[in-house]
C-alpha positions in Angstrom: 3.2 5.6 6.2 6.0 4.5 5.3 8.1 5.7 2.4 10.4 2.6 2.7 8.3 -0.1 3.4 5.0 0.2 1.6 3.1 -2.9 2.9 4.2 -2.6 6.7 1.8 -3.6 8.9 3.1 -2.6 12.5 4.6 0.3 13.9 7.6 -0.2 15.9 8.3 1.7 19.6 11.8 2.9 19.6 13.5 1.9 23.1 16.2 4.9 23.0 13.6 7.8 22.3 10.1 5.8 22.7 8.5 7.2 19.6 6.9 5.1 17.1 8.4 4.7 13.5 7.6 2.3 10.9 11.6 1.0 9.8 14.4 1.9 10.8 14.9 4.6 8.6 11.9 6.1 8.8 13.6 6.7 12.9 16.9 7.6 10.9 15.3 10.7 9.0 13.4 11.8 11.6 15.8 11.5 14.8 19.7 12.8 15.5 20.7 9.5 17.6 21.1 6.1 16.4 19.0 3.5 17.1 19.3 1.8 20.5 19.1 -1.8 19.9 17.1 -4.1 22.1 15.4 -7.3 22.4 11.9 -6.5 23.2 10.1 -5.3 20.5 6.9 -3.4 21.4 4.5 -3.4 17.9 1.7 -1.4 17.4 -0.8 -3.5 14.7 -2.1 -0.7 12.1 -5.1 -3.1 11.4 -6.6 -3.0 15.1 -4.6 -0.4 16.4 -3.4 -2.7 19.5 0.2 -2.8 21.0 1.8 -5.9 21.9 5.2 -7.2 22.8 7.4 -10.1 21.8 10.7 -11.0 22.6 13.2 -11.1 19.3 15.5 -14.1 21.3 12.3 -16.3 21.5 10.3 -15.8 18.1 8.4 -18.8 16.9 6.0 -19.1 13.8 2.8 -18.4 16.1 4.3 -14.8 16.8 4.1 -14.0 13.3 0.6 -12.6 13.8 -1.1 -9.9 15.8 -2.3 -11.5 19.0 -5.7 -9.4 18.8 -6.9 -9.6 15.5 -4.7 -12.2 13.8 -3.0 -9.8 11.2 0.1 -11.2 9.7 2.6 -8.6 10.3 5.4 -10.7 9.3 5.3 -10.5 5.5 8.2 -9.9 2.7 8.3 -6.4 2.5 7.8 -4.1 -0.2 9.6 -1.4 -1.2 9.3 1.4 -3.9 11.1 0.4 -7.2 11.7 3.2 -9.9 9.6 2.2 -12.8 10.7 3.3 -16.6 7.6 4.2 -19.0 7.4 4.8 -22.1 5.2 8.4 -22.8 3.7 9.2 -25.7 3.6 13.1 -27.0 1.3 15.8 -25.8 -2.5 14.3 -26.4 -3.1 17.8 -27.3 -1.1 17.9 -30.4 -1.3 14.4 -31.8 -3.9 12.2 -30.5 -3.1 9.3 -32.5 -2.6 7.3 -29.1 -5.6 7.6 -27.4 -8.1 5.1 -28.9 -12.1 5.0 -27.8 -12.7 1.2 -27.5 -16.0 1.6 -27.0 -18.3 0.7 -30.2 -21.6 2.5 -30.9 -24.6 0.1 -31.3 -26.9 1.4 -33.7 -30.6 0.8 -33.4 -30.3 -0.1 -30.0 -32.1 3.4 -28.2 -35.6 3.6 -28.5 -34.9 7.5 -29.2 -33.5 6.6 -32.8 -34.9 7.0 -35.6 -34.7 3.0 -37.1 -36.2 2.2 -33.6 -39.7 3.1 -34.1 -39.4 1.0 -37.0 -38.9 -1.7 -34.3 -41.5 -1.7 -32.1 -44.4 -3.0 -34.5 
């Protein structure tokens, strides 16, 4: 699971060490050498778990899909972003932030005191 690209659809086999990585940053973190550049890329689809080769010099629109399961692997990458949120006080000390939006329906249960009058 890649922590750099959240929606990675394929793993890529590095030509230098023959190991699988989800992105170049994962290779840099887990290896002591630089990533070797090559025009032939070997992919492993994460949906069908099958490998396939693509030549980077001859890419077409049809090459954006896995040839085995038609999973589109060329998509815009979603990278993790820092989020700023508002946190409330400790709920054990101040529970005004906790609100139960459910409403109690009176007389809907047959075990209520007033429900016996409605059975008629």
